C-alpha positions as CSV (number, residue, x, y, z in Angstrom):
1,X,-39.7,-51.0,20.6
2,X,-42.9,-49.9,22.4
3,X,-43.6,-46.5,23.8
4,X,-44.9,-46.6,27.4
5,X,-45.4,-42.8,27.5
6,X,-42.9,-41.9,30.1
7,X,-40.7,-38.8,29.9
8,X,-37.9,-38.3,27.4
9,X,-35.2,-35.7,26.8
10,X,-36.3,-34.2,23.5
11,X,-33.0,-32.2,23.0
12,X,-30.5,-33.7,25.4
13,X,-28.1,-31.2,27.0
14,X,-24.9,-32.9,28.3
15,X,-23.3,-31.8,31.5
16,X,-20.1,-33.8,32.0
17,X,-19.1,-34.3,35.7
18,X,-15.7,-35.6,36.8
19,X,-12.7,-35.2,39.1
20,X,-9.3,-33.6,38.7
21,X,-7.5,-36.9,38.1
22,X,-9.8,-38.1,35.3
23,X,-7.5,-38.5,32.2
24,X,-10.0,-38.1,29.4
25,X,-11.9,-34.9,30.2
26,X,-10.7,-33.0,27.1
27,X,-11.4,-35.8,24.7
28,X,-14.9,-36.5,26.1
29,X,-15.7,-32.8,26.2
30,X,-14.9,-32.6,22.5
31,X,-16.9,-35.8,21.9
32,X,-19.9,-34.3,23.8
33,X,-19.7,-31.1,21.7
34,X,-19.9,-33.3,18.6
35,X,-22.6,-35.7,19.7
36,X,-25.1,-33.1,20.8
37,X,-25.3,-31.7,17.2
38,X,-24.4,-34.8,15.3
39,X,-26.0,-36.6,12.4
40,X,-25.8,-39.7,14.6
41,X,-28.2,-38.2,17.2
42,X,-30.5,-37.0,14.5
43,X,-30.7,-40.5,12.9
44,X,-31.0,-42.6,16.1
45,X,-33.4,-40.2,17.9
46,X,-35.8,-39.7,15.0
47,X,-38.1,-42.6,15.9
48,X,-38.3,-41.6,19.5
49,X,-38.9,-37.8,19.5
50,X,-35.2,-37.0,20.3
51,X,-33.1,-34.5,18.3
52,X,-30.0,-32.4,18.6
53,X,-29.4,-29.6,21.1
54,X,-28.3,-26.0,20.6
55,X,-27.0,-25.8,24.2
56,X,-23.2,-26.4,24.3
57,X,-21.8,-29.2,26.3
58,X,-20.7,-28.2,29.8
59,X,-18.0,-29.8,31.9
60,X,-17.5,-29.5,35.6
61,X,-14.5,-30.7,37.7
62,X,-15.7,-31.4,41.2
63,X,-13.8,-30.1,44.2
64,X,-12.5,-32.3,46.9
65,X,-9.6,-34.1,45.3
66,X,-9.2,-37.1,43.1
67,X,-11.9,-39.7,42.1
68,X,-13.1,-41.8,45.0
69,X,-12.0,-45.5,45.2
70,X,-15.6,-46.6,45.6
71,X,-19.0,-44.8,45.2
72,X,-22.6,-46.0,45.4
73,X,-25.5,-44.9,43.3
74,X,-26.9,-43.0,46.3
75,X,-23.6,-41.2,46.7
76,X,-23.7,-40.3,43.0
77,X,-27.2,-38.7,43.4
78,X,-26.0,-36.8,46.5
79,X,-22.9,-35.6,44.8
80,X,-24.9,-34.3,41.8
81,X,-27.5,-32.6,44.0
82,X,-24.8,-31.0,46.3
83,X,-22.9,-29.7,43.3
84,X,-26.1,-28.2,41.8
85,X,-27.0,-26.5,45.2
86,X,-23.4,-25.2,45.5
87,X,-23.4,-23.7,42.0
88,X,-20.7,-26.1,40.7
89,X,-23.2,-27.6,38.3
90,X,-25.8,-25.8,36.3
91,X,-29.4,-26.4,37.6
92,X,-31.3,-29.0,35.5
93,X,-33.9,-28.1,33.0
94,X,-36.2,-30.5,31.1
95,X,-33.4,-31.7,28.8
96,X,-30.4,-31.8,31.2
97,X,-28.4,-35.0,31.5
98,X,-25.6,-35.1,34.1
99,X,-23.0,-37.7,32.9
100,X,-20.5,-38.6,35.6
101,X,-17.1,-39.9,34.4
102,X,-15.0,-42.3,36.5
103,X,-11.6,-43.8,36.0
104,X,-10.8,-47.5,36.2
105,X,-9.6,-47.0,39.7
106,X,-13.1,-46.2,40.9
107,X,-15.6,-49.0,41.6
108,X,-19.2,-47.9,41.2
109,X,-22.1,-49.9,42.6
110,X,-25.5,-49.4,41.1
111,X,-29.0,-49.5,42.6
112,X,-28.8,-53.3,43.1
113,X,-25.2,-53.4,44.3
114,X,-23.7,-54.6,41.0
115,X,-20.2,-53.4,40.3
116,X,-18.8,-51.4,37.4
117,X,-16.4,-53.1,35.1
118,X,-17.8,-56.4,36.4
119,X,-21.5,-56.2,35.6
120,X,-21.6,-52.9,33.5
121,X,-19.5,-50.2,31.9
122,X,-22.2,-47.6,32.4
123,X,-25.8,-47.1,33.3
124,X,-28.4,-44.3,33.5
125,X,-31.1,-43.5,36.0
126,X,-33.0,-40.5,37.5
127,X,-34.0,-39.3,40.9
128,X,-36.3,-36.8,42.6
129,X,-34.7,-34.8,45.4
130,X,-36.0,-35.7,48.9
131,X,-37.3,-32.2,49.3
132,X,-39.3,-32.5,46.1
133,X,-38.9,-31.1,42.6
134,X,-38.4,-32.4,39.1
135,X,-36.8,-35.6,38.1
136,X,-33.0,-35.3,37.6
137,X,-31.6,-37.7,35.0
138,X,-28.0,-38.9,35.2
139,X,-25.6,-41.4,33.7
140,X,-22.5,-43.2,34.9
141,X,-19.5,-43.9,32.5
142,X,-16.7,-46.0,33.9
143,X,-13.4,-46.5,32.2
144,X,-13.2,-50.3,32.0
145,X,-10.3,-50.5,29.6
146,X,-7.3,-49.0,31.4
147,X,-4.3,-48.2,29.3
148,X,-3.5,-45.8,26.5
149,X,-4.4,-45.3,22.9
150,X,-7.5,-45.0,20.7
151,X,-9.1,-48.2,21.9
152,X,-9.7,-46.8,25.3
153,X,-11.3,-43.6,24.0
154,X,-13.3,-45.6,21.5
155,X,-14.7,-47.7,24.3
156,X,-15.7,-44.7,26.4
157,X,-17.4,-42.9,23.4
158,X,-19.4,-46.0,22.6
159,X,-20.5,-46.5,26.2
160,X,-21.3,-42.8,26.6
161,X,-23.4,-42.8,23.4
162,X,-25.3,-45.9,24.6
163,X,-26.2,-44.2,27.9
164,X,-26.9,-40.8,26.2
165,X,-29.6,-42.2,23.8
166,X,-31.1,-44.5,26.4
167,X,-31.3,-41.7,29.0
168,X,-32.9,-39.5,26.4
169,X,-35.5,-42.1,25.2
170,X,-36.2,-43.6,28.7
171,X,-35.6,-41.0,31.4
172,X,-37.4,-42.7,34.3
173,X,-36.0,-46.2,33.7
174,X,-37.0,-47.5,37.1
175,X,-40.3,-45.7,37.2
176,X,-42.6,-44.5,34.4
177,X,-40.7,-45.9,31.4
178,X,-40.8,-44.5,27.9
179,X,-39.3,-46.4,25.0
180,X,-38.6,-49.8,26.5
181,X,-39.6,-53.4,26.3
182,X,-41.4,-54.2,29.6
183,X,-43.1,-57.5,28.7
184,X,-41.2,-60.2,30.8
185,X,-42.4,-62.9,28.4
186,X,-40.5,-61.4,25.5
187,X,-37.0,-62.7,25.0
188,X,-35.9,-59.2,24.0
189,X,-36.7,-58.2,27.6
190,X,-33.8,-60.3,28.7
191,X,-31.5,-57.9,26.8
192,X,-32.6,-55.1,29.2
193,X,-35.1,-53.8,26.8
194,X,-33.9,-50.3,25.8
195,X,-33.0,-48.9,22.4
196,X,-29.2,-49.3,22.8
197,X,-29.4,-52.8,24.5
198,X,-30.9,-54.4,21.3
199,X,-27.8,-53.5,19.3
200,X,-24.9,-53.4,21.8
201,X,-23.6,-56.8,20.8
202,X,-22.7,-55.8,17.3
203,X,-19.1,-55.5,16.4
204,X,-19.5,-52.4,14.2
205,X,-20.1,-48.9,15.3
206,X,-20.7,-45.4,13.8
207,X,-17.8,-43.1,13.0
208,X,-18.4,-39.4,12.1
209,X,-17.4,-38.4,8.6
210,X,-14.0,-37.2,9.7
211,X,-13.3,-40.5,11.5
212,X,-12.7,-38.6,14.8
213,X,-15.7,-39.6,17.0
214,X,-17.6,-42.8,17.5
215,X,-21.0,-43.9,18.7
216,X,-23.0,-47.1,19.1
217,X,-25.5,-48.3,16.5
218,X,-29.1,-48.1,17.9
219,X,-32.4,-49.9,17.3
220,X,-34.7,-48.2,14.8
221,X,-38.4,-49.1,14.7
222,X,-38.6,-47.7,11.2
223,X,-35.8,-49.8,9.8
224,X,-37.2,-52.9,11.5
225,X,-40.7,-52.4,10.1
226,X,-39.1,-51.9,6.6
227,X,-37.3,-55.3,7.0
228,X,-34.0,-53.5,6.9
229,X,-31.0,-53.8,9.2
230,X,-32.6,-52.5,12.4
231,X,-29.5,-51.2,14.1
232,X,-28.6,-47.7,12.7
233,X,-26.6,-46.0,11.3
234,X,-25.1,-48.6,9.1
235,X,-21.3,-48.4,8.8
236,X,-20.2,-47.9,5.1
237,X,-19.2,-51.5,4.6
238,X,-22.5,-52.9,5.9
239,X,-24.4,-50.4,3.8
240,X,-22.9,-51.9,0.7
241,X,-24.1,-55.4,1.6
242,X,-27.4,-56.1,-0.1
243,X,-29.9,-57.5,0.4
244,X,-30.4,-57.7,4.2
245,X,-31.2,-61.2,5.4
246,X,-32.0,-62.6,8.9
247,X,-34.0,-65.1,10.9
248,X,-37.0,-65.0,13.3
249,X,-38.0,-67.8,15.7
250,X,-41.4,-68.9,17.0
251,X,-42.2,-71.6,19.5
252,X,-45.0,-74.2,20.2
253,X,-44.9,-73.2,23.9
254,X,-47.8,-71.2,25.3
255,X,-45.3,-69.5,27.7
256,X,-41.4,-69.5,27.7
257,X,-41.3,-72.2,30.4
258,X,-40.2,-75.8,30.3
259,X,-40.4,-78.3,33.2
260,X,-37.3,-80.2,34.3
261,X,-36.6,-82.8,31.6
262,X,-39.1,-81.1,29.2
263,X,-38.5,-80.1,25.6
264,X,-39.9,-77.4,23.4
265,X,-39.9,-77.1,19.6
266,X,-38.8,-73.9,17.9
267,X,-39.4,-72.9,14.3
268,X,-36.8,-70.8,12.5
269,X,-38.1,-68.6,9.6
270,X,-35.3,-67.4,7.2
271,X,-36.0,-64.4,5.0
272,X,-34.2,-61.8,2.9
273,X,-35.4,-58.6,1.2
274,X,-34.4,-60.0,-2.2
275,X,-32.8,-63.1,-3.7
276,X,-29.7,-64.1,-1.7
277,X,-27.5,-67.2,-1.5
278,X,-28.1,-69.7,1.3
279,X,-26.5,-69.0,4.7
280,X,-26.0,-70.8,8.0
281,X,-27.9,-69.9,11.1
282,X,-26.3,-70.9,14.4
283,X,-28.2,-71.6,17.6
284,X,-26.3,-71.4,20.8
285,X,-26.7,-70.6,24.5
286,X,-25.1,-67.4,25.6
287,X,-26.1,-67.1,29.3
288,X,-28.3,-68.5,32.0
289,X,-28.3,-70.6,35.2
290,X,-28.9,-74.0,33.6
291,X,-27.4,-75.5,30.5
292,X,-29.9,-76.8,28.0
293,X,-29.5,-79.3,25.1
294,X,-30.1,-78.0,21.5
295,X,-30.9,-80.5,18.9
296,X,-29.4,-78.6,16.0
297,X,-26.8,-75.9,16.5
298,X,-26.4,-75.0,12.8
299,X,-29.0,-74.8,10.1
300,X,-28.4,-74.0,6.4
301,X,-31.2,-71.8,5.1
302,X,-32.3,-69.5,2.3
303,X,-35.1,-67.0,1.9
304,X,-38.5,-68.5,2.8
305,X,-37.1,-71.6,4.5
306,X,-38.5,-72.9,7.8
307,X,-36.6,-75.4,10.0
308,X,-37.2,-76.7,13.5
309,X,-35.0,-77.5,16.4
310,X,-35.8,-78.6,19.9
311,X,-34.5,-77.4,23.3
312,X,-34.4,-79.8,26.2
313,X,-34.0,-78.8,29.9
314,X,-32.1,-81.3,32.0
315,X,-34.1,-83.3,34.5
316,X,-31.9,-82.0,37.3
317,X,-33.0,-78.4,36.6
318,X,-34.6,-76.4,39.4
319,X,-37.6,-74.1,39.4
320,X,-36.6,-70.5,38.6
321,X,-33.5,-71.4,36.6
322,X,-33.3,-70.0,33.1
323,X,-31.3,-70.1,29.8
324,X,-30.8,-67.4,27.1
325,X,-30.1,-68.6,23.6
326,X,-29.5,-66.7,20.4
327,X,-29.9,-67.5,16.7
328,X,-27.2,-65.7,14.7
329,X,-25.2,-65.9,11.5
330,X,-22.0,-65.6,13.5
331,X,-20.3,-69.0,14.2
332,X,-18.4,-68.3,17.3
333,X,-19.1,-66.5,20.6
334,X,-20.7,-63.1,20.4
335,X,-22.7,-62.0,17.3
336,X,-20.0,-60.3,15.2
337,X,-21.7,-57.8,13.0
338,X,-24.8,-59.9,12.3
339,X,-28.3,-59.4,13.8
340,X,-29.6,-62.1,16.1
341,X,-32.8,-63.4,17.6
342,X,-32.9,-64.1,21.3
343,X,-34.7,-67.1,23.0
344,X,-35.3,-67.1,26.7
345,X,-36.4,-70.3,28.5
346,X,-37.4,-70.5,32.2
347,X,-37.7,-73.6,34.3
348,X,-41.3,-74.0,35.6
349,X,-43.8,-76.7,36.5
C-alpha cells in the first residue's frame, strides 16, 4: 500500500450525525466510543500514522424531522456545513470525521450518481466550503440489511469501521490521496485501492475481547512484508492456523491488455512460511463486462510450486471491455476467509 503523501486523520474524532427516526443511534454511539480508543484502531492504524483519540465520540440528531427518502452527496455536504454553522455540529479540527447514518429507507447517491445499497453500503469523501477554509472529511453509512437482531448491527459496525480507517488514512480520496493504490495498471487498483478495500471480501472480522463490538480486518503493509496474513487483526481461529500460505500471479503481458481473440499466459507461484500440505488454488472470474475463458480453474500446489494457466478473450469482445479474476483457496463464490490475488484484463488493440 503506497503513501502518496496526502492528508490523514492521525487521531480520528468521530461525530455521528443522524435523524430522529434512526433506530441504531444508541448502539453506534456506544460502538464509536469503543472504536476511538480500541486495540483494533491501534493495530490497523500503526502502519499509516493513525492512532486512538482522547476526544469522546459526539452524536448529533439533526432538526427537521425524519430521515429523507433521497439525498445526494452535495446535499450531504450542505447538511453538514449548515449544521456546523448553526451550532448543531461541533466545528471541525484536523482530526474530525463527520459520519452520517441513514436508515434503509433513505437512498443516497454518491458523487457519480451510484446508489446506496445497490453499489455501496458506505463511502467517505471530503470537501472544502465554497467560501474557503479547511478540508472537511465525512463518511456515509447506510443500513442495507433492514430487520432486527445482531446481524444488522454487525453489518453497520463493519461498514463504519471500513469507512473510519479509510477516511483516516486517505482523507482527500478524490484529490491529494494518502495511503492508496493509484496505479491503474495494478490489479489491486480494481478493488478501489484503499486499506479496507483489500480485505473487505474476507468472511471473518475482528471482535473486541468482550465480544460486544465488531470491526473489519484491514490491510497491513508490515504483515504483508513479513509474508504473514496481510489482513489484521487475525481472528482467534485464524491465528491458530500455521503456517500462512498463499499464491501470487505474474503474467507474460507487457500491459494488462488482450486483443479480441487474444490469450495471455499467467504463472502462479505458491508459497508458505513453513512446510505445509498441498492445497488447491482456484481461478475464477468475479466481475467485468466480458466473460473470458480460463484454461485451468483449479490447480493443486504446494510451497515452491509454479503452474501456468491461460486466459483468452472472446473474438467478439469490444475495445474498453474488461474482466476481473481472482486466484483464491476458496472453491465457491466470494473468497471465504482466504486471501486472494486479483487479475484485471482489459480489451485493447
